[in-house]
All heavy atoms as an XYZ file, in Angstrom:
1042
protein
N      78.508     64.537    110.604
C      78.914     65.697    111.357
C      80.396     66.015    111.147
O      80.767     67.168    111.075
C      78.653     65.485    112.855
C      77.206     65.556    113.215
S      76.600     67.182    112.789
C      75.131     67.224    113.711
N      81.230     64.985    111.051
C      82.654     65.199    110.821
C      82.881     65.817    109.442
O      83.727     66.701    109.285
C      83.429     63.881    110.952
C      84.937     63.986    110.748
C      85.557     64.886    111.807
C      85.572     62.608    110.784
N      82.113     65.375    108.464
C      82.233     65.928    107.115
C      81.888     67.419    107.113
O      82.568     68.218    106.473
C      81.330     65.161    106.139
C      81.366     65.644    104.692
C      82.769     65.499    104.122
C      80.370     64.871    103.856
N      80.846     67.808    107.843
C      80.464     69.217    107.920
C      81.558     70.046    108.581
O      81.830     71.174    108.189
C      79.156     69.388    108.686
C      77.950     68.947    107.879
C      76.706     69.095    108.658
N      76.199     70.443    108.442
C      75.005     70.845    108.842
N      74.216     70.012    109.496
N      74.612     72.048    108.613
N      82.213     69.459    109.590
C      83.298     70.151    110.264
C      84.488     70.350    109.321
O      85.067     71.439    109.245
C      83.726     69.374    111.511
C      84.787     70.030    112.380
C      84.271     71.337    112.951
C      85.210     69.092    113.481
N      84.835     69.311    108.572
C      85.941     69.402    107.612
C      85.622     70.418    106.522
O      86.464     71.251    106.163
C      86.252     68.016    107.011
C      86.826     67.101    108.086
C      87.206     68.130    105.825
C      86.933     65.650    107.680
N      84.404     70.373    105.992
C      83.983     71.338    104.970
C      84.015     72.753    105.536
O      84.457     73.697    104.875
C      82.580     70.988    104.423
C      82.654     69.710    103.593
C      82.003     72.134    103.606
C      81.303     69.157    103.193
N      83.582     72.901    106.777
C      83.596     74.217    107.414
C      84.998     74.783    107.561
O      85.246     75.950    107.248
N      85.928     73.955    108.023
C      87.306     74.419    108.206
C      87.939     74.777    106.867
O      88.531     75.852    106.710
C      88.146     73.348    108.946
C      89.619     73.694    108.911
C      87.654     73.179    110.376
N      87.815     73.898    105.881
C      88.419     74.159    104.567
C      87.801     75.382    103.897
O      88.514     76.223    103.354
C      88.300     72.931    103.668
C      89.145     71.724    104.081
C      88.878     70.551    103.149
C      90.617     72.074    104.105
N      86.480     75.471    103.928
C      85.841     76.632    103.298
C      86.183     77.907    104.063
O      86.374     78.965    103.454
C      84.337     76.442    103.188
O      83.745     76.319    104.465
N      86.304     77.833    105.371
C      86.688     78.999    106.160
C      88.067     79.508    105.785
O      88.285     80.710    105.650
N      89.009     78.593    105.593
C      90.365     78.996    105.227
C      90.420     79.575    103.817
O      91.072     80.591    103.572
C      91.314     77.800    105.356
C      91.550     77.302    106.780
C      92.380     76.033    106.767
C      92.189     78.368    107.641
N      89.701     78.949    102.892
C      89.693     79.436    101.509
C      88.997     80.796    101.418
O      89.495     81.719    100.767
C      89.018     78.405    100.579
C      89.902     77.157    100.473
C      88.753     79.001     99.199
C      89.224     75.968     99.835
N      87.869     80.925    102.084
C      87.119     82.185    102.029
C      87.908     83.312    102.695
O      87.859     84.453    102.249
C      85.724     82.004    102.657
C      84.867     81.115    101.744
C      85.042     83.333    102.898
C      83.568     80.652    102.338
N      88.675     82.986    103.725
C      89.520     83.999    104.365
C      90.541     84.546    103.376
O      90.788     85.752    103.306
C      90.228     83.417    105.596
O      89.237     82.985    106.524
C      91.124     84.438    106.260
N      91.129     83.670    102.580
C      92.103     84.120    101.574
C      91.412     85.003    100.537
O      91.964     86.013    100.099
C      92.757     82.904    100.908
C      93.799     83.221     99.887
C      94.899     84.152    100.334
N      95.454     83.791    101.625
C      96.227     84.588    102.365
N      96.554     85.760    101.939
N      96.682     84.201    103.525
N      90.195     84.650    100.145
C      89.433     85.469     99.193
C      89.163     86.850     99.802
O      89.288     87.878     99.120
C      88.118     84.765     98.801
C      87.202     85.692     98.030
C      88.410     83.505     97.994
N      88.831     86.870    101.095
C      88.561     88.150    101.750
C      89.799     89.039    101.771
O      89.687     90.254    101.629
C      88.028     87.916    103.166
C      86.608     87.391    103.189
S      86.040     86.952    104.836
C      86.014     88.520    105.644
N      90.973     88.458    101.947
C      92.206     89.242    101.906
C      92.322     89.956    100.563
O      92.676     91.138    100.510
C      93.438     88.351    102.102
C      93.705     87.995    103.519
N      94.175     88.890    104.441
C      93.571     86.830    104.179
C      94.339     88.303    105.602
N      93.967     87.038    105.473
N      92.027     89.242     99.479
C      92.122     89.846     98.151
C      91.051     90.915     97.947
O      91.319     91.952     97.338
C      92.019     88.774     97.064
C      93.294     88.016     96.875
N      94.328     88.485     96.105
C      93.706     86.827     97.373
C      95.325     87.624     96.126
N      94.969     86.610     96.894
N      89.839     90.670     98.445
C      88.778     91.673     98.321
C      89.154     92.951     99.059
O      89.019     94.052     98.527
C      87.462     91.133     98.892
C      86.726     90.079     98.083
C      85.532     89.565     98.870
C      86.277     90.643     96.759
N      89.632     92.797    100.282
C      89.974     93.958    101.102
C      91.135     94.727    100.492
O      91.205     95.944    100.597
C      90.273     93.501    102.551
C      88.981     92.998    103.199
C      90.888     94.614    103.370
C      89.195     92.261    104.503
N      92.036     94.027     99.842
C      93.187     94.686     99.223
C      92.804     95.367     97.906
O      93.211     96.496     97.641
C      94.291     93.656     98.979
C      95.460     94.190     98.212
C      96.390     95.022     98.818
C      95.631     93.889     96.860
C      97.459     95.535     98.110
C      96.700     94.396     96.153
C      97.605     95.219     96.781
O      98.650     95.719     96.069
N      92.011     94.703     97.067
C      91.784     95.179     95.699
C      90.654     96.197     95.573
O      90.781     97.154     94.797
C      91.494     93.985     94.785
N      89.560     96.020     96.270
C      88.394     96.873     96.052
C      88.652     98.361     96.284
O      88.231     99.180     95.464
C      87.216     96.375     96.882
C      86.646     95.024     96.445
C      85.495     94.608     97.348
C      86.205     95.046     95.001
N      89.347     98.767     97.352
C      89.589    100.212     97.515
C      90.496    100.799     96.435
O      90.462    101.987     96.169
C      90.287    100.317     98.878
C      89.973     99.064     99.583
C      89.782     98.027     98.530
N      91.305     99.966     95.799
C      92.210    100.440     94.760
C      91.552    100.467     93.381
O      92.149    100.893     92.411
C      93.454     99.554     94.706
C      94.343     99.745     95.893
C      95.423     98.689     95.965
N      96.340     98.923     97.056
C      96.049     98.757     98.329
N      94.858     98.356     98.686
N      96.939     98.992     99.266
N      90.334     99.949     93.283
C      89.628     99.930     92.012
C      90.136     98.866     91.055
O      89.918     98.962     89.854
N      90.816     97.848     91.579
C      91.304     96.762     90.733
C      90.473     95.513     90.978
O      89.707     95.439     91.935
C      92.788     96.445     91.024
O      92.918     96.026     92.385
C      93.672     97.654     90.773
N      90.649     94.535     90.119
C      89.944     93.276     90.285
C      90.665     92.425     91.333
O      91.884     92.372     91.349
C      89.895     92.503     88.971
C      88.973     93.117     87.987
C      89.310     93.975     86.989
C      87.570     92.952     87.918
N      88.202     94.354     86.291
C      87.109     93.729     86.836
C      86.645     92.220     88.648
C      85.775     93.804     86.484
C      85.313     92.294     88.291
C      84.903     93.075     87.233
N      89.897     91.753     92.194
C      90.546     90.835     93.136
C      91.336     89.778     92.372
O      90.950     89.364     91.289
C      89.377     90.221     93.899
C      88.270     91.208     93.757
C      88.463     91.853     92.410
N      92.445     89.351     92.918
C      93.355     88.334     92.375
C      94.166     88.833     91.186
O      94.992     88.113     90.673
C      92.621     87.043     91.992
C      91.816     86.476     93.114
C      90.440     86.612     93.132
C      92.435     85.828     94.158
C      89.689     86.104     94.174
C      91.701     85.319     95.202
C      90.324     85.450     95.215
N      93.935     90.077     90.724
C      94.719     90.608     89.609
C      96.131     90.949     90.090
O      97.104     90.662     89.412
C      94.040     91.850     89.041
C      94.741     92.440     87.845
C      93.981     93.657     87.319
O      93.027     94.115     87.920
N      94.414     94.168     86.201
N      96.220     91.588     91.249
C      97.514     91.932     91.834
C      97.825     90.970     92.966
O      96.927     90.500     93.654
C      97.488     93.359     92.400
C      97.254     94.403     91.321
O      97.682     94.165     90.180
O      96.637     95.425     91.637
N      99.104     90.713     93.166
C      99.506     89.853     94.273
C      99.508     90.664     95.558
O      99.809     91.853     95.563
C     100.900     89.284     94.026
C     100.939     88.309     92.882
C     102.306     87.708     92.747
C     102.282     86.672     91.624
N     103.562     86.018     91.457
N      99.164     89.986     96.657
C      99.235     90.636     97.955
C     100.701     90.889     98.287
O     101.568     90.082     97.977
C      98.600     89.744     99.019
C      97.105     89.470     98.867
C      96.651     88.480     99.922
C      96.310     90.748     98.977
N     100.958     92.033     98.921
C     102.335     92.359     99.265
C     102.390     93.115    100.583
O     101.388     93.621    101.065
C     102.992     93.181     98.148
C     102.344     94.509     97.929
N     101.263     94.661     97.110
C     102.613     95.719     98.436
C     100.899     95.921     97.107
N     101.694     96.593     97.910
N     103.581     93.189    101.137
C     103.831     93.922    102.373
C     103.660     95.412    102.084
O     104.206     95.926    101.110
C     105.237     93.620    102.874
S     105.737     94.623    104.292
N     102.917     96.099    102.927
C     102.693     97.524    102.715
C     103.947     98.349    103.020
O     104.097     99.455    102.533
C     101.535     98.018    103.585
C     100.220     97.390    103.231
S      99.763     97.792    101.543
C      98.285     96.861    101.364
N     104.869     97.793    103.804
C     106.076     98.540    104.168
C     107.149     98.444    103.091
O     107.704     99.456    102.661
C     106.622     98.023    105.497
N     107.474     97.224    102.626
C     108.592     97.064    101.687
C     108.148     96.687    100.274
O     108.984     96.527     99.394
C     109.567     96.013    102.216
S     108.922     94.326    102.225
N     106.835     96.523    100.070
C     106.270     96.192     98.757
C     106.666     94.810     98.242
O     106.452     94.496     97.079
C     106.642     97.248     97.701
C     106.184     98.652     98.040
C     104.683     98.824     97.971
O     104.039     98.231     97.095
O     104.158     99.564     98.815
N     107.273     93.976     99.085
C     107.657     92.625     98.674
C     106.417     91.738     98.622
O     105.522     91.850     99.460
C     108.667     92.036     99.648
N     106.355     90.860     97.633
C     105.236     89.912     97.524
C     105.242     88.979     98.722
O     106.293     88.652     99.258
C     105.400     89.074     96.266
O     104.382     89.326     95.371
N     104.061     88.586     99.137
C     103.966     87.651    100.255
C     104.658     86.344     99.888
O     104.556     85.862     98.763
C     102.508     87.377    100.608
C     101.881     88.476    101.396
N     101.162     88.245    102.522
C     101.877     89.819    101.237
C     100.725     89.385    103.025
N     101.151     90.358    102.247
N     105.336     85.761    100.843
C     106.008     84.485    100.638
C     104.965     83.376    100.585
O     103.830     83.572    101.040
C     106.996     84.200    101.788
O     106.251     84.112    103.003
C     108.036     85.297    101.894
N     105.315     82.208    100.067
C     104.351     81.103    100.057
C     103.828     80.773    101.458
O     102.681     80.391    101.620
C     105.152     79.930     99.487
C     106.189     80.578     98.631
C     106.531     81.863     99.335
N     104.647     80.971    102.474
C     104.217     80.730    103.849
C     103.085     81.666    104.239
O     102.107     81.258    104.858
C     105.401     80.901    104.805
C     105.108     80.751    106.290
C     104.720     79.300    106.589
C     106.300     81.168    107.112
N     103.188     82.932    103.857
C     102.152     83.904    104.202
C     100.849     83.662    103.453
O      99.809     84.175    103.846
C     102.630     85.327    103.900
C     103.528     85.878    104.937
N     104.888     85.877    104.793
C     103.268     86.430    106.144
C     105.426     86.421    105.861
N     104.469     86.760    106.699
N     100.906     82.928    102.367
C      99.705     82.698    101.568
C      98.776     81.672    102.199
O      97.626     81.549    101.796
C     100.090     82.274    100.151
C     100.750     83.407     99.398
C     101.144     83.007     98.014
C     101.843     84.177     97.337
N     102.331     83.842     96.033
N      99.263     80.944    103.188
C      98.413     79.991    103.895
C      97.602     80.747    104.929
O      98.169     81.340    105.849
C      99.260     78.921    104.598
C     100.129     78.046    103.719
C     101.053     77.205    104.585
C      99.259     77.167    102.855
N      96.271     80.770    104.791
C      95.485     81.508    105.766
C      95.637     80.899    107.157
O      95.753     79.696    107.306
C      94.052     81.395    105.259
C      94.074     80.445    104.138
C      95.485     80.140    103.784
N      95.649     81.712    108.150
C      95.772     81.379    109.562
C      97.118     80.745    109.875
O      97.921     81.316    110.595
C      94.625     80.485    110.035
C      94.623     80.140    111.530
C      94.534     81.387    112.378
C      93.518     79.197    111.866
N      97.416     79.600    109.321
C      98.662     78.897    109.605
C      99.865     79.741    109.191
O     100.848     79.849    109.937
C      98.672     77.542    108.889
C      99.872     76.659    109.156
C      99.935     76.270    110.627
C      99.825     75.417    108.294
N      99.797     80.352    108.007
C     100.903     81.179    107.535
C     101.154     82.380    108.421
O     102.291     82.726    108.721
N     100.087     83.012    108.866
C     100.222     84.176    109.738
C     100.811     83.782    111.086
O     101.674     84.465    111.620
C      98.849     84.852    109.939
O      98.326     85.204    108.661
C      98.964     86.094    110.777
N     100.342     82.664    111.614
C     100.842     82.225    112.916
C     102.290     81.754    112.832
O     103.103     82.060    113.708
C      99.946     81.124    113.480
C      98.519     81.559    113.823
C      97.693     80.366    114.280
C      98.522     82.650    114.879
N     102.658     81.012    111.793
C     104.034     80.529    111.651
C     105.015     81.673    111.405
O     106.154     81.635    111.863
C     104.133     79.496    110.530
C     103.511     78.136    110.814
C     103.589     77.244    109.587
C     104.183     77.461    111.998
N     104.584     82.689    110.657
C     105.449     83.837    110.394
C     105.417     84.833    111.549
O     106.089     85.852    111.506
C     105.019     84.528    109.105
N     104.636     84.525    112.570
C     104.508     85.362    113.766
C     104.057     86.779    113.415
O     104.471     87.749    114.031
C     105.800     85.359    114.557
C     106.182     83.936    114.862
S     107.173     83.499    116.230
C     106.910     84.544    117.534
N     103.204     86.879    112.375
C     102.628     88.161    111.992
C     103.620     89.151    111.411
O     103.398     90.351    111.467
N     104.720     88.651    110.831
C     105.753     89.531    110.280
C     105.950     89.264    108.792
O     105.707     88.178    108.308
C     107.073     89.327    111.010
C     107.004     89.725    112.467
C     108.368     89.666    113.112
N     108.325     90.115    114.480
C     108.437     91.385    114.857
N     108.591     92.320    113.953
N     108.396     91.712    116.122
N     106.432     90.289    108.083
C     106.764     90.156    106.667
C     107.978     89.248    106.530
O     108.913     89.318    107.328
C     107.079     91.533    106.087
S     107.750     91.496    104.419
N     107.987     88.391    105.517
C     109.106     87.489    105.304
C     110.360     88.184    104.811
O     111.465     87.667    104.959
N     110.235     89.389    104.246
C     111.379     90.107    103.695
C     111.942     91.141    104.673
O     113.107     91.089    105.047
C     110.987     90.806    102.381
O     110.441     89.838    101.495
C     112.180     91.459    101.724
N     111.110     92.077    105.093
C     111.599     93.164    105.952
C     111.381     92.887    107.438
O     111.861     93.631    108.276
C     110.955     94.491    105.564
S     109.191     94.598    105.922
N     110.649     91.852    107.766
C     110.373     91.410    109.140
C     109.606     92.436    109.979
O     109.630     92.376    111.193
C     111.666     90.998    109.861
C     112.407     89.921    109.134
N     111.924     88.633    109.035
C     113.574     89.956    108.442
C     112.767     87.919    108.327
N     113.771     88.687    107.939
N     108.922     93.349    109.317
C     108.055     94.279    110.050
C     106.737     93.586    110.339
O     106.311     92.704    109.609
C     107.800     95.533    109.232
C     109.002     96.400    109.124
C     108.635     97.716    108.515
N     109.839     98.483    108.285
C     109.862     99.617    107.641
N     108.753    100.110    107.146
N     111.005    100.263    107.473
N     106.084     94.029    111.379
C     104.791     93.455    111.738
C     103.768     93.767    110.652
O     103.695     94.885    110.158
C     104.294     94.009    113.060
C     105.013     93.456    114.241
C     104.069     93.395    115.430
N     104.729     92.756    116.532
C     104.718     91.443    116.735
N     104.091     90.666    115.907
N     105.325     90.914    117.754
N     102.989     92.745    110.303
C     101.893     92.947    109.359
C     100.747     93.616    110.092
O     100.687     93.613    111.322
C     101.447     91.609    108.782
C     102.494     90.852    107.959
C     101.948     89.498    107.544
C     102.897     91.646    106.737
N      99.827     94.161    109.353
C      98.683     94.841    109.937
C      97.914     93.894    110.852
O      97.711     92.721    110.538
C      97.776     95.347    108.817
O      96.589     95.860    109.352
N      97.484     94.418    111.974
C      96.713     93.630    112.926
C      95.380     93.184    112.314
O      94.831     92.161    112.699
C      96.477     94.455    114.199
C      95.875     93.750    115.385
C      96.775     92.602    115.835
C      95.645     94.718    116.518
N      94.900     93.929    111.318
C      93.651     93.564    110.642
C      93.729     92.157    110.061
O      92.796     91.372    110.165
C      93.334     94.539    109.510
C      93.171     95.957    109.992
O      93.035     96.161    111.210
O      93.178     96.863    109.146
N      94.862     91.837    109.437
C      95.003     90.528    108.808
C      95.064     89.417    109.847
O      94.520     88.340    109.638
C      96.245     90.487    107.914
C      96.094     91.338    106.691
C      96.825     92.493    106.530
C      95.182     90.983    105.703
C      96.671     93.276    105.410
C      95.020     91.768    104.582
C      95.764     92.908    104.434
O      95.600     93.690    103.326
N      95.710     89.676    110.963
C      95.776     88.676    112.019
C      94.390     88.409    112.588
O      93.991     87.253    112.767
C      96.738     89.125    113.117
C      96.954     88.141    114.254
C      97.551     86.843    113.729
C      97.838     88.749    115.320
N      93.644     89.480    112.834
C      92.277     89.327    113.347
C      91.421     88.568    112.345
O      90.684     87.649    112.704
C      91.663     90.708    113.662
C      92.377     91.330    114.860
C      90.168     90.602    113.922
C      92.030     92.783    115.094
N      91.519     88.948    111.074
C      90.749     88.285    110.029
C      91.136     86.814    109.908
O      90.278     85.947    109.778
C      90.955     89.006    108.696
C      90.071     88.573    107.540
C      88.623     88.917    107.833
C      90.518     89.249    106.270
N      92.434     86.521    109.980
C      92.904     85.140    109.857
C      92.451     84.255    111.013
O      92.275     83.052    110.840
C      94.439     85.095    109.782
C      94.951     85.218    108.369
O      94.128     85.233    107.442
O      96.177     85.283    108.194
N      92.270     84.816    112.175
C      91.860     84.006    113.331
C      90.349     83.888    113.413
O      89.812     82.787    113.556
C      92.441     84.594    114.630
C      93.961     84.409    114.629
C      91.826     83.934    115.853
C      94.674     85.113    115.744
N      89.646     85.010    113.315
C      88.193     84.987    113.527
C      87.396     84.430    112.352
O      86.426     83.705    112.550
C      87.691     86.385    113.866
C      88.097     86.925    115.223
C      87.517     88.313    115.431
C      87.640     85.996    116.331
N      87.783     84.779    111.138
C      86.996     84.389    109.976
C      86.846     82.870    109.816
O      85.726     82.383    109.670
C      87.592     85.021    108.724
O      86.851     84.674    107.593
N      87.936     82.091    109.844
C      87.739     80.634    109.712
C      86.901     80.047    110.846
O      86.110     79.135    110.624
C      89.157     80.059    109.734
C      90.039     81.175    109.348
C      89.369     82.418    109.835
N      87.055     80.591    112.054
C      86.266     80.092    113.183
C      84.775     80.370    112.996
O      83.936     79.487    113.203
C      86.752     80.722    114.490
C      88.130     80.311    114.964
C      88.531     81.122    116.183
C      88.167     78.831    115.267
N      84.452     81.579    112.585
C      83.045     81.952    112.391
C      82.432     81.161    111.241
O      81.311     80.658    111.343
C      82.926     83.474    112.157
C      83.275     84.221    113.443
C      81.531     83.850    111.673
C      83.432     85.716    113.271
N      83.164     81.043    110.136
C      82.636     80.311    108.980
C      82.469     78.829    109.303
O      81.461     78.214    108.939
C      83.531     80.535    107.750
C      83.416     82.001    107.296
C      83.166     79.592    106.606
C      84.409     82.413    106.245
N      83.430     78.247    110.010
C      83.302     76.840    110.416
C      82.075     76.655    111.291
O      81.311     75.699    111.118
C      84.568     76.376    111.166
O      85.691     76.525    110.304
C      84.444     74.936    111.607
N      81.866     77.555    112.231
C      80.696     77.477    113.098
C      79.398     77.553    112.285
O      78.468     76.785    112.524
C      80.738     78.601    114.139
C      79.492     78.708    114.940
C      79.071     77.880    115.947
C      78.467     79.687    114.779
N      77.857     78.297    116.417
C      77.468     79.405    115.729
C      78.312     80.774    113.939
C      76.316     80.179    115.845
C      77.171     81.540    114.065
C      76.194     81.242    115.004
N      79.353     78.458    111.301
C      78.145     78.602    110.478
C      77.864     77.332    109.679
O      76.729     76.860    109.634
C      78.288     79.786    109.518
C      78.210     81.123    110.157
S      78.472     82.398    108.910
C      78.528     83.852    109.912
N      78.895     76.773    109.042
C      78.710     75.574    108.218
C      78.335     74.379    109.081
O      77.503     73.555    108.695
C      79.986     75.289    107.386
C      79.928     73.938    106.713
C      80.197     76.385    106.350
N      78.925     74.281    110.258
C      78.671     73.140    111.138
C      77.299     73.218    111.791
O      76.628     72.211    111.970
C      79.757     73.073    112.215
C      79.660     71.860    113.100
C      80.072     70.620    112.629
C      79.157     71.955    114.383
C      79.982     69.496    113.420
C      79.063     70.841    115.191
C      79.483     69.611    114.707
O      79.385     68.500    115.506
N      76.842     74.429    112.104
C      75.623     74.601    112.887
C      74.348     74.656    112.049
O      73.342     74.063    112.423
C      75.723     75.890    113.726
O      76.909     75.834    114.511
C      74.521     76.049    114.630
N      74.386     75.352    110.936
C      73.164     75.630    110.184
C      72.992     74.688    109.006
O      73.919     74.008    108.583
C      73.168     77.085    109.700
C      73.248     78.075    110.822
C      74.383     78.827    111.018
C      72.181     78.241    111.694
C      74.470     79.731    112.057
C      72.252     79.142    112.736
C      73.401     79.887    112.926
N      71.765     74.674    108.466
C      71.497     73.872    107.270
C      72.346     74.414    106.124
O      72.747     75.586    106.145
C      70.013     73.944    106.909
O      69.673     75.246    106.495
N      72.635     73.595    105.116
C      73.533     74.040    104.039
C      73.128     75.352    103.368
O      73.966     76.231    103.147
C      73.517     72.873    103.053
C      73.221     71.680    103.891
C      72.291     72.178    104.961
N      71.853     75.513    103.035
C      71.429     76.739    102.349
C      71.542     77.962    103.248
O      72.001     79.023    102.820
C      69.986     76.611    101.836
C      69.863     75.818    100.557
S      70.952     76.415     99.242
C      70.291     78.023     98.933
N      71.132     77.823    104.492
C      71.240     78.940    105.431
C      72.709     79.275    105.690
O      73.080     80.443    105.786
C      70.524     78.603    106.741
C      70.510     79.697    107.800
C      69.848     80.958    107.258
C      69.818     79.200    109.054
N      73.556     78.261    105.775
C      74.986     78.490    105.999
C      75.597     79.260    104.830
O      76.386     80.187    105.045
C      75.707     77.161    106.203
N      75.231     78.894    103.606
C      75.754     79.608    102.435
C      75.324     81.074    102.472
O      76.137     81.975    102.246
C      75.295     78.931    101.119
C      75.571     79.811     99.910
C      75.968     77.582    100.964
N      74.070     81.310    102.785
C      73.569     82.681    102.848
C      74.288     83.478    103.937
O      74.674     84.625    103.737
C      72.064     82.690    103.100
C      71.254     82.154    101.940
C      69.797     81.936    102.289
O      69.399     82.188    103.453
O      69.048     81.512    101.401
N      74.466     82.862    105.097
C      75.126     83.554    106.205
C      76.605     83.809    105.913
O      77.133     84.862    106.260
C      74.949     82.771    107.499
C      73.518     82.795    107.998
S      73.308     81.967    109.562
C      74.151     83.088    110.649
N      77.268     82.862    105.282
C      78.683     83.043    104.943
C      78.834     84.171    103.934
O      79.726     85.019    104.067
C      79.301     81.723    104.422
C      80.636     81.964    103.750
C      79.446     80.721    105.550
N      77.971     84.223    102.925
C      78.039     85.311    101.944
C      77.797     86.675    102.596
O      78.496     87.644    102.302
C      77.033     85.074    100.811
C      77.362     83.923     99.869
C      76.224     83.713     98.869
C      78.674     84.173     99.141
N      76.814     86.726    103.500
C      76.551     87.978    104.207
C      77.739     88.356    105.091
O      78.145     89.521    105.145
C      75.286     87.842    105.049
N      78.325     87.369    105.760
C      79.486     87.628    106.611
C      80.662     88.159    105.793
O      81.311     89.126    106.179
C      79.893     86.349    107.362
C      81.213     86.462    108.043
C      81.334     87.178    109.218
C      82.344     85.863    107.510
C      82.559     87.301    109.853
C      83.573     85.974    108.134
C      83.680     86.699    109.310
N      80.937     87.529    104.661
C      82.056     87.958    103.813
C      81.832     89.393    103.344
O      82.746     90.224    103.402
C      82.239     87.002    102.616
C      83.176     87.579    101.581
C      82.740     85.653    103.094
N      80.636     89.695    102.900
C      80.352     91.048    102.418
C      80.491     92.073    103.537
O      81.186     93.084    103.378
C      78.943     91.096    101.818
N      79.859     91.813    104.668
C      79.878     92.793    105.752
C      81.260     92.925    106.395
O      81.697     94.032    106.716
C      78.822     92.431    106.797
C      77.375     92.540    106.313
C      76.414     92.042    107.382
C      77.047     93.970    105.930
N      81.954     91.819    106.575
C      83.299     91.891    107.165
C      84.259     92.602    106.223
O      85.091     93.407    106.663
C      83.804     90.489    107.495
N      84.156     92.347    104.920
C      85.016     93.028    103.954
C      84.754     94.527    103.972
O      85.689     95.336    103.970
C      84.801     92.476    102.550
O      85.159     91.126    102.491
N      83.480     94.907    104.000
C      83.121     96.326    104.063
C      83.691     96.957    105.331
O      84.272     98.046    105.292
C      81.588     96.501    104.018
C      81.052     96.159    102.626
C      81.172     97.906    104.424
C      79.550     96.014    102.562
N      83.557     96.269    106.454
C      84.035     96.818    107.721
C      85.550     96.985    107.719
O      86.070     98.022    108.141
C      83.598     95.908    108.874
N      86.287     95.984    107.231
C      87.750     96.075    107.229
C      88.249     97.140    106.249
O      89.233     97.818    106.518
C      88.381     94.718    106.919
C      88.518     93.868    108.141
C      87.560     92.910    108.438
C      89.593     94.014    108.990
C      87.679     92.120    109.568
C      89.723     93.230    110.128
C      88.765     92.278    110.423
N      87.570     97.289    105.109
C      87.957     98.345    104.163
C      87.714     99.707    104.802
O      88.544    100.610    104.718
C      87.179     98.209    102.837
C      87.673     96.981    102.060
C      87.326     99.471    101.988
C      86.813     96.621    100.871
N      86.586     99.846    105.485
C      86.252    101.138    106.069
C      87.154    101.503    107.235
O      87.376    102.678    107.508
C      84.791    101.158    106.520
C      84.372    102.546    106.927
O      84.357    103.431    106.051
O      84.105    102.757    108.130
N      87.687    100.515    107.935
C      88.600    100.823    109.033
C      89.833    101.579    108.539
O      90.444    102.327    109.285
C      89.030     99.539    109.749
C      87.987     98.916    110.666
C      88.457     97.556    111.165
C      87.672     99.833    111.828
N      90.196    101.398    107.267
C      91.362    102.090    106.708
C      90.992    103.366    105.969
O      91.788    104.283    105.881
C      92.106    101.156    105.751
C      92.775    100.020    106.461
C      93.559     99.175    105.510
C      94.181     98.035    106.296
N      94.943     97.146    105.478
N      89.792    103.441    105.403
C      89.453    104.559    104.526
C      88.408    105.516    105.094
O      88.160    106.556    104.493
C      88.989    104.019    103.161
C      90.057    103.233    102.477
N      91.115    103.824    101.827
C      90.258    101.900    102.379
C      91.912    102.897    101.345
N      91.416    101.715    101.666
N      87.765    105.174    106.186
C      86.825    106.050    106.894
C      85.738    106.610    105.974
O      85.573    107.809    105.834
C      87.568    107.191    107.581
C      88.516    106.696    108.611
C      89.831    106.404    108.423
C      88.230    106.387    109.966
N      90.380    105.936    109.584
C      89.416    105.921    110.549
C      87.075    106.452    110.748
C      89.491    105.530    111.877
C      87.168    106.068    112.077
C      88.357    105.613    112.613
N      84.998    105.721    105.331
C      83.932    106.132    104.422
C      82.568    106.078    105.121
O      81.761    106.986    105.003
C      83.914    105.230    103.166
C      85.257    105.302    102.456
C      82.783    105.601    102.234
C      85.474    104.218    101.427
N      82.327    105.022    105.844
C      81.039    104.791    106.502
C      81.067    105.434    107.891
O      82.071    105.322    108.599
C      80.765    103.276    106.628
C      80.776    102.619    105.247
C      79.455    103.008    107.339
C      80.735    101.117    105.286
N      79.987    106.085    108.301
C      79.951    106.649    109.659
C      80.163    105.550    110.710
O      79.712    104.422    110.546
C      78.544    107.239    109.770
C      78.112    107.461    108.362
C      78.786    106.411    107.540
N      80.862    105.902    111.783
C      81.246    104.914    112.797
C      80.064    104.172    113.411
O      80.157    102.978    113.667
C      82.068    105.574    113.898
C      83.467    105.866    113.450
O      83.936    105.320    112.459
N      84.143    106.738    114.172
N      78.951    104.848    113.655
C      77.823    104.147    114.274
C      77.275    103.055    113.351
O      76.823    102.022    113.825
C      76.725    105.121    114.723
C      76.099    105.901    113.612
N      76.669    107.039    113.091
C      74.954    105.696    112.930
C      75.891    107.510    112.128
N      74.846    106.712    112.010
N      77.314    103.256    112.051
C      76.898    102.204    111.124
C      77.939    101.090    111.045
O      77.591     99.915    110.931
C      76.660    102.781    109.734
C      75.439    103.666    109.571
C      75.376    104.219    108.158
C      74.184    102.901    109.895
N      79.203    101.453    111.120
C      80.263    100.443    111.076
C      80.167     99.509    112.280
O      80.314     98.295    112.143
C      81.634    101.114    111.029
C      82.813    100.162    110.950
C      82.725     99.332    109.683
C      84.113    100.922    111.002
N      79.926    100.050    113.460
C      79.809     99.187    114.649
C      78.592     98.270    114.526
O      78.632     97.138    114.971
C      79.738    100.033    115.903
C      81.053    100.684    116.202
C      81.327    102.022    116.202
C      82.293    100.022    116.480
N      82.659    102.221    116.460
C      83.274    101.010    116.648
C      82.668     98.683    116.595
C      84.591    100.712    116.938
C      83.992     98.393    116.884
C      84.934     99.392    117.047
N      77.544     98.752    113.897
C      76.368     97.911    113.654
C      76.707     96.782    112.703
O      76.305     95.630    112.916
C      75.223     98.762    113.094
C      73.905     98.061    112.847
C      73.323     97.549    114.167
C      72.929     98.994    112.188
N      77.466     97.079    111.650
C      77.890     96.043    110.699
C      78.758     94.991    111.399
O      78.573     93.806    111.214
C      78.661     96.671    109.512
C      77.709     97.449    108.613
C      79.395     95.601    108.702
C      78.421     98.258    107.533
N      79.705     95.446    112.204
C      80.585     94.517    112.900
C      79.819     93.635    113.886
O      80.162     92.470    114.079
C      81.702     95.264    113.616
C      82.784     95.851    112.712
C      83.738     96.705    113.519
C      83.536     94.745    111.997
N      78.795     94.197    114.503
C      77.987     93.402    115.458
C      77.182     92.352    114.709
O      76.988     91.265    115.170
C      77.068     94.325    116.250
C-alpha cells in the first residue's frame, strides 16, 4: 500500500508537469515540450523553482520569479488538485483501471483548462467535462 501511495504521488507530480505543457502548447499549434514554459506577463522562462510541480508554485507563492506578478490561478488550481486526484486514483483502483482513469482525467482536464481561456466548447459541455 505504501508503494502505491509513493507511485501515486510521484506520477501525480510528473503528470501535472506534462499537463502544464499540453495546456500551453496545444492551443498554439506547437508540440508539447518544444517551447519552454514562461511568464505570460514578462515572457521570462520559468525558474527552476517554478518547474517543480506543486512545491514550486507554493514556494514561489504563485508569483513569477522575474517580474513577481501573480501567475494564472489556473496553474495553482492544477498544481494542487491534479496530484491529489491522480494519487487517489492510483492508490484506490487496480493498476489498469487507474491508468485508464488517469489518462481520461489528463485529457478532460487539459481540454477544460484550454477552453477556459479560448472559449471553444459550449459552457454546458465544459461543466459536464469538469464534473
